[in-house]
N, C-alpha and C positions, 0 to 999 in steps of 0.2 A: 672505382679508384681506391686503392689502399692508402690508409693514412695512419701514422703512428703519433701518439701524443702521450705525455705524462700527466697523471692526475694524482693529487694528494687527497686521501680520504681517511677520516678518523672513524674508527669503529671500536665498539667495546665488546669484548668477548670474555667469557668465563673460562679459566683454565680447568683442566680435568680435576685438579686438586680442589678448586673452589666448588665445582659441581658436586664432588664427593662430600665435601664439608656440608653444603646446604642440604643434601639428602640425609646425612647423618643427624643434623640438628633437628629436623622435623620428625624424626622417629621417636615414638614413646619408648619407655624402658624395655618392655618385652620384645618389641620389634628390633630395638637396638641390640639387645643380647643375641637375637637370632642372626643379625647382620654380622656381628663380631665372630660368632661361631662359624658362619659361612666363609668369612674371609680367612679364618684360621685353617679351615679345611682346604680352601682353594690355593692358598699361598704357603708353600712349605718353608719359605724364608721368614715366616712370622710365627713367633712362639708366644704362648700365654704365660702368665705368672711372672714373678720377680726373678730376674737373672741372677744366677749364682756368681760368687766372686771368681774371677778368672785368674789362675795362677801365672799364666804366661801371656799377658795382653799383647796385642799387636802394637808395634811401635812405629812401623814405617808404612809408607803408602806407595802409590804408583806414580807419584809426580814425576819421577825421573825415568820411569819405565818407558821404553819405546818398543814398538811392535813392527814386525815386518809383514809385507804383503797385504795388510789391511789398514784402513784408516785408523790413526791413533785414537780419535774421539770415541770410536765404538768400544774400545777396550780399556781406556784410561780410567781406572776406578780408584777413587780415594777411599781406602779402607776405613780411615778414621771417621768418615761420614757415617759409618754404620756402628761405631762404638758408642755413640751418644744418641739417645732416643729423642731428645728434645732440646729446644733452645730456651724454653720457659722453665724456671725452677720447679722441681718436682712437687714441692710442698704447696705451690699455688694451684695445682691441678688435682690434688687428692681431696676427697671429702674428709672433713676433720672428725667424722664419726666412723671412719673406716679402719678396720684392722685386718691384717692378712689372715688372721685365724678366725675371722668372723664367720659364724655358721649361717649358711643361707637358709632362710626360713621359707618354707613352702606350705601352701594351704592344702591339706589332704582332701581327697574326694571320697565320699562315701558311696558305696554301691547300694542299690535298692531296686524295688519293683517300680516299673513305670505306672502311670495312672491307668492306662488301658489294661495292664496285667493285673492291677489291683481290682479293677471292675470284673475282669474275666474270672478271677478266682472266686468272687462272690456268686457267679452264675452257677457254680457247681452245687450250690445248696438248693437249686430249683429243679423241679421235674419238668424237663422239656424233651420233646421227641427230637430226632436227628435233624429234621428240617428247622425246627424252632431254635435248636442250639446253634446252627449255622447262621441263622438270621440274627440271633442275639449277639453272637460273636462279631458279626459284621457291624451291627449297630454300635457296639462298644468301641470298635475300631474307628467309627465315624465321630466319636465324641472328641471335641477339641479340648485344648488345655484349660479352658474356662468351664468345661462341663456341659457344653451345649452341642446339639446336633443341628447344624445350620443348613439342612437340606430337606427338600420336599419329599414326602413319603413316596410319591410317584417316581421320583428320580432314584430313590433307594431301591425300589422294586426293580427298576430297569438295570441298575448296577448289579444287583444280586443275580440276575439272569445272565448278564454278560461276563461278569468276573468270577462269580462263585458257582455258576451252573445251577442256581437254585431258582426254580420257577414258582412264584407265589403271587399273592394279591395284596392290595392295600390294606384290607381288613386284617389279614394275618400279621402283616408287619406292624400295624398299629397295636394289635394285641400283645405282640412280643415287646414292643416299645414300652408298654405299661410295666412289663417286668423289669426292663432296664431302668425305668424311672423309679422303681422301688429300691434300687441299690443305694448304698451309701457312697458319698455324702448326699444328703437330701437335696433334691433339685437337679441331680445329674440326669442328662438325657433330655432335658427340656429343649423345645425348639424356639422359645422366645423368653424374654424376661418375665412376661406375664405368666406363662406356664410354669416357669421356674419358681416364682413366688408362691403360686397356688399349690404346687407340689409340697413345698415346705410348710405352708400354713395348714394343709390337710393332715400333716403328720403330727401337728401339735395337739396337745390335750384340749378338748373342747371347753370353750369359755365364751362369755358374751363378746369380749373384745376380739377374740379369734374369729368368731362367727361374723362380726361386723367387718373385720379385715378381709375375709374371704369375699364377702358381698361387695366391698369396695373394689377389689381387684377384678372380680368377674363383671361387675355392672358399671363401674365408673373409673376404669383404669386411666383413661386420658385425663380426667379431671384431677385424679390423685397425682399423676406425674407432673402436671402443671401447677399443682398446689392451689387449686381453686377450692379452698376449704369451705367457703361460704356455700358453694353449690353442693358440696357433700353434706353439710349440716342440713340443708333444705331437703335434699333428695332422700336421705335416710332418716330424717326427723329424729336426730339424736342431739345430745348436749355436747358442748365443747370438750368436757372431760371424757365423755365416751369416745368421741372422735380422736382425741389425743391418745387414749389408751390403744385404740385400733392402729393408729399411725405408728405408735411405738412398737407394736407387734411386727408391723411390716418392716420398720427400720432395723429391727434386730435380725432380719433374714440376710442370707448371703447371696448377693446377685451373681457371684462367680463361684459356684460350688466346687469347681475343679481346683481352685486355688487353695482350698482348705486341706488338700491332700499333701501332707508335709513331706512325704517321700517322693513327690513328683520330681522327676529329673529334668533339669533345664541346663542349657549351655550358658553358664554364667561367666561373664568376663570380669575378672577381678582387677580392680584398679590398683596399680602400683605407683605410689607417689614418687616423683622425681626429686622432690625437695622436702625438707622438713623445717618448719619454723617453730621454735620454742621460746618461751619467755623465761629468762634466767636473771634473777636479781633486777627485775624491772627493765631489762634490755632484751631486744630481739636477737635470737641466734639462728642463723641460717646454715643448713648443712645440705650437701648434695648426696643423694642416694648412692651408696657404695657400688651398686650394680651399674651405675653410669660411669664408673671410674675403673675399668678393667686394667690390669697391669699386663703390658705386652712389651716384647723386645725383639730385635732382629736375631734370627737364629745363629748361634755360635758355629754350628756345623757349616752353614753357608759362608760365614766369614772365614772359617778355616780353609774352605775350598779356595777362596780368593788368596789367602796367605800362601797356600801351596802353589797357586798359579804364579804369584809374585816371586816365590823362591826358585821357580824353574828358570833356567837360563833361557834367554830370549831365542837363541838359535835352536833350542830343544822343543820349543812350543809348536805343537801341531795345529793344523786347521781345526780339528775336532775340539782341542782344548780352548782355542780362541772362540769357537762357537758356543762352547759350554759356559765360558766366563761371561759372554754377552747375555746368555739366558739367566745366569746367576745375578748379574747386575740388574737386569730388568725386574727380577723377583725382589731383590733387595730394595730397589727404588720404590716398588709398589708397597712393600712392607713399611718402609720409612714414611711414605706419603700417608698410609692408613694410620700409623701411629700418631703422626702429626695432626691428622684430621680428627682423630678421637680426642686428643688433648685439647685441640681448639674447640671442639664441641663442648667438652667439660667447662672450659674457660668461658665460652659464650653463654652457656646455660646459667652458670653461677652469677656472672656479672649482671645478666638480664634480670634474674630473680632478685638479686640483691637490690637493684635499682627499684623494682616494683615494691619490694618490702619497705624500703626507705620512703618511697613516695606515699605508701598507704600505711605508714607507721601507726597512726592513731587507730586505724581499724584493727590491725594485727595485735595491738595491745588490749583493745576492748572487745572485739568480736561483734560490735554493733554496726549493722549495715549503714546506719545513719552517719557513721564516721568515715565512710568511703568517700574519697575525693574523686571528682571527675578526672578521668584519666584516659587518654587515647594512645595509640601505638607511637605516634610522633613524640609524645612526651618522653617516653622511655628511650626511643631511638636517639633523640638528641642528647639525653643524659649519658648514654654509654657510647655515643659517637659511632653508631652502627646504622645500617639501612633498616627502614621500616619493615621490609620483607623478612629480615632476619628475626626481628622481634615477633612478628606474626607467626613465624614457624615455631618459635618457642612457646608462644601463648596458646596456640590452637591445639596442641597435642600433649601438653605436660600438666601434671597435677602436683599440688603442694599439700602436705599434711600440716594442719595448724591445730592449735588447742581447741578449735571450734568445729573441726571436721576436715575432710579432704575435699578440695575444690579444684576445678579446672582453672588454670591461670587466666584464661580469657574472661572469666566471670568477674574479675576485678577491674576490667576495663568498662567504662560507661561514658555516655555522653553527658553533657552538662546543660543546665538551664538556669536562668536567673530568677531568684526569689524577689519578694517585694522590697528587700533591702539592697538589691543590686548585687548580691553575692552569688557566685556560681556554685550550684549544688549538683550532686550526682543524681542521675535518674534512678539509681539503685536506692538512694535515700528516700526519694519520693515514693517509690513502690513500697518500701517498708512502712512508711507513714500511711499509705493507702491501705495496706494489709491490716495494720493495727486499728485503723478507723473502722474497717468492716468488721473486725473481730469484736469491737466494743458496741456495735450498733444494736438497736432493739430488733431482735429477730422477728418479732411480730409485725414490725413495720420497717423492713430493711430499706436502706438508703438507695435511691436510684442513682444512676451515673450523673445525672444533672445535679442532684443534691450533694453527691460526693465531691463534685467539682467546686461547689460553693463552700463546703466544709474545708477543703484543702486551701481554697483561696483565703478563707478566714485565718488559716494557720500560716499564711505567708507564701503559698505556692499557687500562683495564678496559672491553672491548667484548664485547657478546654475539655468539654465533655467527651469529645471523640478520643482525646488522649487518655482520659480516665478509662474509657472502654477498652482501649488497646492495652494499657497496663494491667487491667483486671483480667483480660484474657490471657496475657502472658503469665499471670500468677495462678491461672486455672481456677479463678473464682467465678461462679455462675452469676447470672443477672439477679437483680433484686427479687423478682418473683419466685425464683427457685431457691432463694435463701430464706424464704418465709417459713415460720413455724406457727403452730396454733397458740 
């Protein structure tokens, strides 16, 4: 049995313009520039740069225009809608450090030899037969960016046979590997940290401390790594001064010899700050990166096409002209929507960062992490009367240049905890105090996590030992045993 009934249902949907705005807001500067460039290429009704003064501006629209044979709504175009690019005053949306003549600064890239090419060049000074040259070249190609060969000799022998058509044995590869390990920088071609340190030590000028250092690495590497210095003193029957000298020799070595090659080419991602905060006469000054404020306008050529269509008498308008004007209208609508979205993006970025700057005013004036206030997304969202998701999109992908360095905006957000005075303090402040406490500790008797918890409690921060361990790991600080010195 069929039955008809009416139902009322409320649903919330984002318009295409809102979706476009959200996508633009979350883009960092470089990705945003690419997005603008793509839109300019895809939409011929959108032009970049500042629009030149128009000598004969359009004065009328299509409000009184009627069309035949097709619905009026499809072709009723208000030309004046495309003469103005925004409803928000222009000065509110431009960065105050932006100039139309501003030169775009780009970081040049220097060309150079790769690390593998640098090693291969050195091989030319060695006398090797054809097979050994192929093996040596293959081994050099197997060296990673840190300078290590992280593969078993047996696997290398198999690869040489399958990929290079070189049939050899383990002994030959190990002999050629010794040649590769004699290249610069010292330690390159090692298969482990232990081997890397030994290669470097054996290149040093002989001395009692170097001799002891070699013995420690060869015979007591695990005890050295775990900093069991008492065991080392007993095993090698040396004084603390002698052991300290040997440990200093080892500490001076490079555990990643590949990183010492200055011309090594890496894919480096350069951070482009979206904002800049400066201190001027004791006050904070916020500016938006000019690259986030491109000047765009609706194409005059497309508007003139509409003007020509309007000037044509209704009876003379053909179906092709009406189809063309519908296409033009769609492109003009898309251009206007994009311009509005870009301007709203600028406005949203600015007021969000301005709210964060004001909230963390003391920190931006001092640069001391202990002045950071506890701050969550909700605090800023309520201040600027926007959704939390909008603030999150801004914070997760944007950077700000400050007098103390360039930081990801989300780093200024932190949870809070209550100190012994009942005051809410930022977890960033606690981490800073923890870091300073560890820096000042006696390295001969470093503080355990339990002892650190007691010290911070005495300073007014009641924190559990497990929380101390979590913060210490986040700060990349090793456990007490590994911080110990002689």
